[in-house]
C-alpha positions as semicolon CSV with decimal commas, in nm:
position;residue;x (nm);y (nm);z (nm)
1;M;0,470;-4,901;-0,991
2;S;0,106;-4,809;-0,978
3;P;-0,003;-4,452;-0,897
4;E;-0,135;-4,576;-0,562
5;E;0,207;-4,713;-0,467
6;N;0,399;-4,401;-0,578
7;P;0,492;-4,205;-0,256
8;H;0,594;-3,897;-0,461
9;K;0,260;-3,857;-0,633
10;K;0,092;-3,526;-0,547
11;P;-0,245;-3,546;-0,376
12;P;-0,539;-3,475;-0,601
13;R;-0,631;-3,104;-0,626
14;K;-0,972;-3,025;-0,471
15;S;-1,119;-2,726;-0,651
16;P;-1,331;-2,481;-0,453
17;T;-1,706;-2,472;-0,497
18;Q;-1,869;-2,193;-0,694
19;K;-1,996;-2,038;-0,369
20;Q;-1,648;-2,043;-0,219
21;R;-1,507;-1,885;-0,533
22;M;-1,751;-1,593;-0,513
23;E;-1,684;-1,542;-0,141
24;L;-1,308;-1,536;-0,203
25;L;-1,346;-1,286;-0,486
26;E;-1,565;-1,061;-0,269
27;E;-1,301;-1,093;0,005
28;T;-1,038;-0,936;-0,228
29;R;-1,288;-0,669;-0,351
30;F;-1,189;-0,787;-0,703
31;V;-0,839;-0,639;-0,660
32;C;-0,539;-0,876;-0,654
33;P;-0,402;-0,876;-0,295
34;N;-0,036;-0,899;-0,401
35;P;0,123;-0,558;-0,313
36;G;0,372;-0,612;-0,601
37;C;0,100;-0,690;-0,862
38;Q;0,126;-0,484;-1,176
39;T;-0,246;-0,428;-1,216
40;P;-0,356;-0,077;-1,097
41;K;-0,528;-0,058;-0,755
42;V;-0,823;0,131;-0,903
43;K;-0,887;-0,137;-1,162
44;R;-1,140;-0,397;-1,048
45;L;-1,071;-0,727;-1,225
46;S;-1,337;-0,940;-1,379
47;F;-1,454;-1,280;-1,255
48;R;-1,251;-1,460;-1,522
49;Q;-0,926;-1,277;-1,449
50;F;-0,896;-1,442;-1,107
51;E;-0,780;-1,791;-1,010
52;I;-0,799;-1,960;-0,672
53;H;-0,469;-2,069;-0,512
54;H;-0,423;-2,334;-0,243
55;I;-0,197;-2,182;0,023
56;S;-0,088;-2,513;0,176
57;G;-0,200;-2,851;0,050
58;R;-0,378;-2,905;-0,281
59;D;-0,625;-3,141;-0,119
60;N;-0,744;-2,887;0,140
61;R;-1,022;-2,670;0,002
62;E;-1,131;-2,498;0,319
63;S;-1,179;-2,127;0,264
64;S;-0,906;-2,051;0,512
65;N;-0,658;-2,234;0,285
66;L;-0,764;-2,054;-0,034
67;I;-0,682;-1,713;-0,169
68;A;-0,792;-1,539;-0,493
69;L;-0,506;-1,408;-0,710
70;C;-0,493;-1,264;-1,059
71;K;-0,370;-1,513;-1,321
72;N;-0,014;-1,366;-1,333
73;C;0,033;-1,375;-0,956
74;H;-0,121;-1,724;-0,940
75;K;0,153;-1,845;-1,175
76;L;0,420;-1,680;-0,961
77;A;0,274;-1,852;-0,650
78;D;0,270;-2,189;-0,829
79;D;0,639;-2,135;-0,922
80;H;0,715;-2,047;-0,553
81;I;0,838;-1,700;-0,653
82;I;0,567;-1,571;-0,427
83;T;0,632;-1,746;-0,099
84;E;0,382;-1,926;0,122
85;T;0,470;-1,681;0,404
86;D;0,354;-1,389;0,197
87;L;0,033;-1,573;0,104
88;I;-0,040;-1,641;0,466
89;W;0,004;-1,277;0,565
90;W;-0,216;-1,155;0,277
91;K;-0,482;-1,405;0,377
92;K;-0,468;-1,292;0,741
93;A;-0,517;-0,935;0,635
94;L;-0,807;-1,022;0,403
95;V;-0,985;-1,226;0,669
96;N;-0,964;-0,925;0,901
97;R;-1,080;-0,697;0,619
98;V;-0,750;-0,521;0,580
99;H;-0,666;-0,547;0,208
100;P;-0,281;-0,548;0,153
101;R;-0,328;-0,290;-0,125
102;L;-0,655;-0,111;-0,044
103;G;-0,650;-0,095;0,338
104;N;-0,967;-0,120;0,553
105;E;-1,314;-0,183;0,428
106;T;-1,568;0,096;0,476
107;A;-1,802;0,103;0,775
108;A;-2,088;-0,006;0,549
109;D;-1,896;-0,311;0,440
110;L;-1,822;-0,407;0,799
111;V;-2,187;-0,440;0,886
112;K;-2,215;-0,785;0,731
113;P;-1,978;-1,035;0,907
114;A;-1,751;-1,241;0,686
115;K;-1,825;-1,609;0,649
116;M;-1,482;-1,763;0,667
117;A;-1,370;-2,104;0,792
118;T;-1,119;-2,072;1,077
119;K;-0,998;-2,426;1,133
120;K;-0,648;-2,357;0,999
121;K;-0,430;-2,263;1,294
122;F;-0,251;-1,977;1,110
123;I;-0,576;-1,790;1,031
124;F;-0,733;-1,590;1,311
125;N;-1,102;-1,519;1,326
126;A;-1,260;-1,238;1,131
127;A;-1,461;-0,988;1,338
128;T;-1,645;-0,663;1,276
129;D;-1,537;-0,468;1,584
130;N;-1,274;-0,196;1,546
131;G;-1,046;-0,351;1,799
132;T;-0,984;-0,658;1,585
133;I;-0,952;-0,448;1,268
134;N;-0,689;-0,224;1,437
135;Q;-0,513;-0,529;1,568
136;A;-0,482;-0,667;1,215
137;E;-0,345;-0,337;1,091
138;R;-0,081;-0,341;1,363
139;I;0,020;-0,694;1,278
140;I;0,067;-0,601;0,912
141;N;0,264;-0,283;1,001
142;N;0,487;-0,476;1,239
143;Y;0,552;-0,731;0,968
144;R;0,659;-0,457;0,726
145;T;0,892;-0,285;0,971
146;A;1,238;-0,411;1,057
147;K;1,256;-0,476;1,430
148;K;1,517;-0,298;1,646
149;P;1,773;-0,519;1,826
150;S;1,660;-0,611;2,180
151;V;2,014;-0,624;2,321
152;A;2,305;-0,379;2,319
153;P;2,565;-0,444;2,044
154;A;2,903;-0,589;2,137
155;P;3,157;-0,316;2,222
156;D;3,394;-0,423;1,943
157;S;3,126;-0,452;1,675
158;I;3,047;-0,205;1,395
159;A;2,706;-0,137;1,546
160;A;2,866;0,002;1,861
161;H;3,043;0,286;1,672
162;A;2,820;0,572;1,551
163;A;2,997;0,669;1,228
164;E;3,051;0,314;1,100
165;R;2,696;0,211;1,206
166;S;2,541;0,511;1,022
167;Y;2,725;0,414;0,703
168;M;2,591;0,058;0,723
169;V;2,240;0,207;0,768
170;H;2,295;0,418;0,455
171;L;2,402;0,114;0,254
172;R;2,104;-0,087;0,384
173;E;1,863;0,193;0,282
174;A;2,030;0,210;-0,060
175;Y;1,998;-0,168;-0,098
176;I;1,624;-0,157;-0,012
177;K;1,577;0,139;-0,256
178;C;1,736;-0,059;-0,539
179;R;1,545;-0,377;-0,470
180;M;1,213;-0,195;-0,445
181;K;1,291;-0,031;-0,781
182;E;1,314;-0,379;-0,932
183;K;0,962;-0,453;-0,795
184;E;0,826;-0,139;-0,970
185;Y;0,935;-0,288;-1,298
186;G;0,797;-0,635;-1,220
187;D;1,111;-0,842;-1,214
188;A;0,997;-1,190;-1,114
189;H;1,279;-1,263;-0,863
190;S;1,201;-0,941;-0,674
191;L;0,819;-0,956;-0,652
192;S;0,828;-1,129;-0,316
193;F;1,103;-0,901;-0,172
194;H;0,998;-0,697;0,131
195;P;1,195;-0,434;0,324
196;A;1,153;-0,647;0,636
197;Q;1,350;-0,921;0,454
198;A;1,647;-0,690;0,377
199;N;1,858;-0,791;0,676
200;N;1,836;-1,160;0,591
201;S;1,904;-1,096;0,222
202;I;2,208;-0,893;0,306
203;K;2,337;-1,156;0,552
204;R;2,305;-1,429;0,289
205;A;2,479;-1,227;0,023
206;L;2,773;-1,114;0,247
207;G;2,790;-1,424;0,460
208;I;2,792;-1,206;0,773
209;D;2,574;-0,954;0,950
210;P;2,738;-0,612;0,881
211;M;2,622;-0,468;1,212
212;T;2,761;-0,748;1,432
213;A;3,089;-0,783;1,239
214;P;3,403;-0,683;1,424
215;L;3,513;-0,322;1,382
216;E;3,855;-0,436;1,265
217;N;3,690;-0,589;0,958
218;F;3,495;-0,270;0,875
219;D;3,695;-0,189;0,556
220;Q;3,632;-0,530;0,399
221;V;3,266;-0,544;0,506
222;Q;3,177;-0,196;0,383
223;Q;3,353;-0,258;0,050
224;R;3,162;-0,585;-0,006
225;F;2,838;-0,421;0,105
226;Y;2,894;-0,125;-0,133
227;E;2,957;-0,363;-0,425
228;L;2,640;-0,563;-0,335
229;V;2,427;-0,250;-0,371
230;C;2,591;-0,153;-0,700
231;K;2,536;-0,499;-0,845
232;T;2,160;-0,505;-0,781
233;L;1,942;-0,503;-1,091
234;G;1,770;-0,192;-0,966
235;A;2,099;0,003;-0,944
236;R;2,237;-0,128;-1,276
237;K;1,933;-0,137;-1,498
238;Y;1,658;0,082;-1,370
239;M;1,867;0,350;-1,196
240;R;2,127;0,346;-1,466
241;G;2,443;0,282;-1,266
242;Y;2,330;0,427;-0,934
243;K;2,595;0,408;-0,656
244;P;2,558;0,501;-0,287
245;H;2,816;0,745;-0,156
246;T;3,145;0,601;-0,042
247;W;3,283;0,568;0,311
248;D;3,515;0,866;0,248
249;E;3,223;1,075;0,126
250;H;3,015;0,964;0,426
251;Q;3,291;1,074;0,667
252;R;3,305;1,416;0,493
253;R;2,928;1,457;0,526
254;L;2,935;1,367;0,895
255;A;3,212;1,620;0,955
256;E;3,013;1,891;0,775
257;G;2,687;1,796;0,944
258;E;2,520;1,675;0,623
259;K;2,286;1,375;0,602
């Protein structure tokens, strides 16, 4: 079968122009936009330490589909350890001059409008007015924050009972703490983990949402959840056997008014 007849052949990679490359590097302020990158924020990388990654489609070299990453993060993106969703959000922030690691550009930097292509539907226009900048910040903050349920929990669910619900919240916070500890040490499988993803990660691991589980199953759910936290790499390796407090200990703290 010839290459032209092979349906599984990847489309040819279209490299960015030299002008595009410089614009993308200036967009990142020469700091890798990955919040989990191991390079210090204060360290500005050199021209050769960056590579250009295609967010979606190797044959699309519009600036809106390209993002500059350091070499290590580019490899993680190619291996799909850094997800396309993360790349899209970082690009959205950069286009609106909100760097995922550095925050807003200075007022002096905002004088010159950014020259970015905006044909891709998931990239919104860059603008220099404060309203758009603040809007971008709010979008990033909302993405990072777990949303509250919009409907009241079922009366027979764990979420409807204060003591049991508070213990599930404690375990969730402990889980996030352990996973974020993994990111501090640069474990590849945790680089793309975000606190906003915690609920979905917990559901996949337990096979059930702890909050919506029936109260009659509380003992089994809390035990499995407790073991899940203790088995994380952050708890075992980096926090040297860290364990959240048990349900009995939690009840004692509630009775004594402790947190």
